[in-house]
NUROFI-108990 format. One record per residue: x, y, z of N, C-alpha, C in turn. Coordinates in steps of 0.2 Angstrom, whole numbers, padded with zeros to 4 digits, always signed. Layout:
XYZXYZXYZ ...
//
This chain:
-0035-0077+0018-0031-0074+0023-0024-0077+0023 -0019-0073+0023-0012-0075+0023-0010-0078+0030 -0006-0084+0029-0004-0087+0036+0003-0083+0038 +0005-0084+0044+0011-0081+0047+0017-0083+0043 +0017-0089+0041+0022-0092+0037+0023-0088+0030 +0017-0087+0027+0017-0084+0020+0019-0077+0021 +0017-0074+0027+0019-0067+0028+0027-0066+0029 +0030-0071+0033+0037-0071+0034+0041-0072+0028 +0038-0077+0023+0042-0078+0017+0041-0072+0013 +0036-0068+0013+0035-0062+0009+0040-0057+0011 +0040-0056+0018+0045-0051+0021+0052-0053+0019 +0054-0059+0019+0061-0061+0018+0062-0060+0011 +0058-0061+0006+0059-0060-0001+0060-0053-0002 +0055-0049+0001+0056-0041-0001+0062-0039+0002 +0064-0041+0008+0070-0039+0012+0076-0041+0007 +0076-0047+0005+0082-0049+0001+0083-0045-0006 +0077-0044-0009+0077-0040-0015+0080-0033-0013 +0077-0030-0008+0079-0023-0006+0087-0023-0005 +0090-0028-0001+0097-0028+0000+0101-0029-0006 +0098-0033-0011+0102-0034-0017+0102-0028-0021 +0096-0025-0022+0096-0019-0026+0100-0013-0022 +0100-0013-0016+0103-0007-0012+0111-0008-0013 +0113-0015-0013+0120-0016-0014+0123-0014-0021 +0119-0016-0026+0120-0014-0033+0121-0007-0034 +0116-0003-0031+0115+0004-0032+0121+0007-0028 +0123+0005-0023+0128+0008-0019+0135+0006-0023 +0136+0000-0025+0142-0001-0029+0142+0004-0035 +0137+0005-0039+0137+0009-0045+0138+0017-0042 +0135+0018-0037+0136+0025-0034+0143+0026-0032 +0146+0021-0030+0153+0022-0028+0158+0022-0034 +0156+0020-0040+0160+0020-0046+0159+0027-0050 +0153+0030-0049+0151+0036-0053+0154+0042-0049 +0157+0046-0053+0160+0052-0050+0155+0056-0046 +0157+0060-0041+0152+0065-0038+0149+0070-0043 +0144+0072-0041+0141+0077-0046+0135+0074-0050 +0135+0067-0050+0129+0063-0053+0125+0061-0048 +0118+0062-0048+0114+0060-0043+0113+0053-0042 +0118+0050-0040+0119+0042-0039+0114+0040-0034 +0111+0044-0029+0107+0041-0024+0100+0041-0026 +0098+0044-0031+0091+0044-0034+0088+0036-0035 +0092+0032-0038+0090+0025-0039+0087+0021-0033 +0089+0024-0027+0087+0020-0021+0080+0021-0020 +0076+0025-0024+0069+0025-0024+0066+0019-0025 +0069+0015-0030+0067+0008-0032+0067+0004-0026 +0072+0004-0022+0072+0000-0016+0067+0001-0011 +0065+0008-0010+0059+0010-0006+0053+0007-0009 +0052+0007-0016+0046+0004-0019+0046-0003-0018 +0051-0007-0018+0051-0014-0018+0049-0016-0011 +0051-0011-0006+0049-0013+0001+0041-0013+0002 +0037-0010-0003+0030-0011-0003+0027-0018-0003 +0031-0022-0006+0029-0029-0007+0029-0033+0000 +0032-0030+0005+0032-0034+0011+0026-0032+0015 +0023-0037+0018+0017-0036+0022+0019-0031+0028 +0025-0031+0031+0027-0027+0036+0027-0020+0034 +0023-0016+0037+0023-0009+0035+0029-0005+0037 +0032-0007+0043+0038-0003+0046+0044-0004+0041 +0044-0009+0037+0050-0010+0032+0051-0004+0028 +0046+0000+0026+0046+0005+0022+0051+0011+0025 +0049+0012+0031+0053+0017+0035+0060+0015+0036 +0061+0008+0037+0068+0005+0038+0072+0006+0032 +0069+0004+0026+0072+0005+0020+0074+0012+0019 +0070+0017+0020+0071+0024+0019+0077+0026+0023 +0077+0024+0029+0083+0026+0033+0090+0023+0031 +0090+0017+0029+0096+0013+0026+0098+0016+0020 +0093+0018+0015+0095+0020+0009+0097+0028+0009 +0095+0031+0014+0097+0038+0015+0104+0038+0018 +0106+0033+0022+0113+0033+0025+0117+0030+0019 +0115+0026+0015+0119+0024+0009+0120+0030+0004 +0115+0034+0003+0116+0040-0001+0122+0044+0002 +0121+0045+0008+0126+0050+0012+0133+0046+0012 +0133+0040+0013+0140+0036+0012+0143+0036+0005 +0138+0036+0000+0141+0036-0007+0144+0043-0008 +0142+0048-0004+0146+0055-0005+0153+0054-0004 +0155+0050+0002+0162+0049+0004+0165+0043+0000 +0162+0039-0003+0165+0033-0007+0166+0034-0014 +0162+0039-0017+0163+0040-0024+0169+0044-0026 +0171+0043-0032+0177+0047-0034+0175+0054-0035 +0180+0058-0034+0179+0066-0035+0177+0068-0041 +0173+0073-0041+0170+0076-0047+0165+0081-0046 +0163+0086-0050+0158+0090-0049+0160+0096-0044 +0156+0101-0044+0156+0106-0039+0153+0104-0033 +0156+0106-0027+0154+0104-0021+0146+0106-0019 +0144+0112-0021+0137+0114-0020+0133+0109-0024 +0135+0108-0030+0130+0104-0034+0130+0096-0032 +0136+0094-0029+0136+0087-0027+0132+0087-0020 +0132+0092-0016+0128+0092-0010+0121+0092-0011 +0119+0097-0016+0112+0098-0018+0109+0091-0021 +0113+0088-0025+0111+0081-0028+0109+0076-0023 +0114+0076-0018+0113+0071-0012+0107+0073-0008 +0106+0080-0007+0100+0082-0004+0093+0080-0008 +0094+0081-0014+0088+0079-0018+0086+0072-0018 +0092+0068-0018+0091+0061-0018+0088+0058-0011 +0090+0061-0006+0087+0060+0001+0080+0062+0001 +0079+0068-0001+0072+0071-0001+0067+0066-0005 +0070+0064-0011+0066+0059-0015+0064+0053-0012 +0069+0050-0008+0068+0044-0005+0063+0045+0001 +0063+0050+0004+0058+0051+0010+0051+0053+0007 +0051+0056+0002+0045+0058-0002+0041+0051-0004 +0045+0047-0007+0043+0040-0010+0041+0036-0004 +0045+0036+0002+0043+0032+0008+0036+0035+0011 +0035+0041+0011+0029+0044+0014+0023+0042+0009 +0024+0043+0003+0018+0042-0002+0017+0034-0002 +0022+0030-0001+0021+0023-0001+0017+0021+0005 +0019+0024+0011+0016+0022+0017+0008+0025+0017 +0007+0030+0014+0000+0033+0013-0004+0028+0009 -0001+0025+0003-0004+0021-0001-0005+0014+0003 -0001+0012+0007-0002+0006+0011-0008+0007+0016 -0008+0013+0019-0013+0014+0024-0020+0014+0020 -0020+0017+0015-0027+0017+0011-0029+0010+0008 -0024+0006+0006-0025-0001+0004-0027-0005+0010 -0024-0004+0016-0027-0008+0022-0034-0006+0023 -0035+0000+0023-0042+0003+0025-0047+0000+0020 -0045+0000+0013-0050-0003+0008-0051-0010+0009 -0046-0014+0011-0047-0021+0013-0051-0022+0019 -0050-0018+0024-0055-0018+0030-0062-0017+0028 -0063-0012+0024-0070-0010+0023-0073-0015+0018 -0069-0018+0014-0072-0023+0009-0073-0030+0013 -0070-0031+0019-0071-0037+0023-0078-0035+0027 -0078-0029+0029-0085-0028+0033-0091-0028+0028 -0090-0025+0022-0095-0026+0017-0097-0033+0016 -0092-0037+0015-0093-0044+0014-0097-0047+0019 -0095-0046+0025-0098-0048+0031-0106-0046+0032 -0107-0040+0030-0113-0037+0031-0118-0039+0025 -0115-0041+0019-0119-0043+0013-0120-0050+0014 -0117-0054+0018-0118-0061+0019-0125-0062+0022 -0127-0068+0022-0134-0069+0026-0133-0068+0033 -0137-0064+0037-0136-0063+0044-0141-0067+0048 -0139-0071+0053-0144-0075+0056-0148-0070+0061 -0154-0069+0060-0158-0065+0064-0164-0068+0067 -0166-0066+0074-0171-0069+0077-0178-0067+0074 -0182-0072+0073-0189-0070+0070-0193-0067+0075 -0192-0067+0081-0196-0063+0086-0194-0057+0088 -0187-0056+0091-0185-0050+0094-0181-0046+0089 -0179-0049+0083-0175-0046+0078-0167-0045+0080 -0165-0049+0085-0158-0048+0087-0154-0052+0081 -0147-0050+0080-0143-0053+0075-0138-0057+0079 -0136-0063+0077-0131-0067+0080-0124-0066+0076 -0119-0064+0080-0113-0063+0076-0109-0069+0075 -0103-0068+0072-0099-0074+0071-0096-0078+0077 -0097-0075+0083-0095-0078+0089-0101-0081+0093 -0107-0081+0090-0113-0084+0093-0116-0079+0098 -0114-0073+0099-0118-0068+0103-0123-0065+0099 -0129-0064+0103-0135-0060+0100-0135-0053+0102 -0136-0048+0097-0136-0041+0099-0142-0038+0095 -0144-0032+0097-0149-0028+0093-0146-0027+0087 -0151-0026+0082-0149-0024+0075-0145-0018+0075 -0147-0013+0079-0144-0006+0079-0136-0007+0081 -0136-0011+0087-0129-0012+0090-0124-0016+0085 -0127-0021+0082-0123-0025+0077-0121-0020+0071 -0125-0017+0068-0124-0012+0062-0119-0007+0064 -0120-0004+0070-0116+0002+0073-0109-0001+0074 -0108-0007+0077-0101-0010+0078-0098-0011+0071 -0101-0013+0066-0098-0015+0060-0097-0009+0055 -0101-0004+0056-0101+0001+0051-0100+0008+0054 -0101+0009+0060-0101+0015+0063-0107+0019+0062 -0112+0016+0059-0118+0020+0058-0122+0021+0065 -0124+0027+0066-0128+0029+0072-0136+0029+0070 -0140+0027+0075-0147+0027+0073-0151+0032+0077 -0156+0034+0074-0161+0038+0078-0168+0035+0077 -0172+0035+0082-0178+0031+0082-0184+0036+0081 -0189+0033+0078-0195+0037+0077-0200+0032+0075 -0206+0034+0073-0211+0030+0070-0213+0031+0063 -0214+0026+0059-0216+0026+0053-0224+0028+0053 -0227+0031+0048-0234+0033+0049-0239+0027+0051 -0238+0021+0049-0242+0015+0051-0241+0014+0058 -0235+0013+0060-0234+0012+0067-0236+0018+0072 -0235+0024+0070-0238+0029+0074-0245+0029+0075 -0249+0027+0069-0256+0027+0070-0258+0021+0075 -0254+0015+0075-0255+0010+0079-0254+0012+0087 -0248+0015+0088-0247+0018+0095-0252+0023+0097 -0254+0027+0093-0259+0032+0095-0265+0029+0097 -0267+0024+0093-0274+0020+0094-0273+0016+0101 -0267+0013+0102-0266+0010+0108-0267+0015+0114 -0263+0020+0114-0264+0025+0119-0271+0028+0120 -0274+0029+0115-0281+0031+0115-0286+0026+0118 -0285+0019+0116-0288+0014+0119-0287+0013+0127 -0280+0013+0129-0278+0013+0136-0281+0018+0140 -0281+0024+0137-0284+0030+0140-0291+0029+0142 -0295+0026+0137-0302+0025+0137-0304+0020+0143 -0299+0015+0143-0300+0009+0148-0299+0012+0155 -0294+0017+0156-0293+0020+0162-0299+0024+0164 -0301+0028+0160-0307+0032+0161-0313+0028+0163 -0314+0023+0159-0320+0018+0161-0319+0015+0167 -0313+0013+0169-0312+0010+0175-0313+0014+0181 -0311+0021+0180-0312+0026+0186-0319+0028+0186 -0323+0027+0181-0330+0029+0181-0334+0024+0185 -0332+0018+0185-0336+0012+0188-0335+0013+0196 
//
């Protein structure tokens, strides 16, 4: 498990890299004449933001790089036809947000995989179970029914019934209890 300090350092490193690459790309974009899709390299900055543990950074970087792409329109030397220049900037912003959305989806799937792997590990480990009532002790020391424990950790719902062996036992007990009652009434 990562410590808060490790997470903070990872965030700082990712943010620092994002800022450096964004600054370099902006400088290059400001030097390249309009008409060249100078905003497209900002996709790299969005992808770098994936390294940070903080999910929100992806959206923050998408906002900042979109603004830099638009700012690059005003700071770049003249060139190209206006409609092509605007279209290239639109494509760059579209690519930035598409990359951000796909990156966020990847992050969500990755987090879900880690959560499921953790639950599988917990369930595959040895579970302390009462030899009499079959309750399971959780990691906090509380005892709960097997069904409750498994449902809590996997979402599995249970339906109850009898296996053939137990069904025969229950029917035999019911029959025996019924005969005892009949015999006691007959006396």
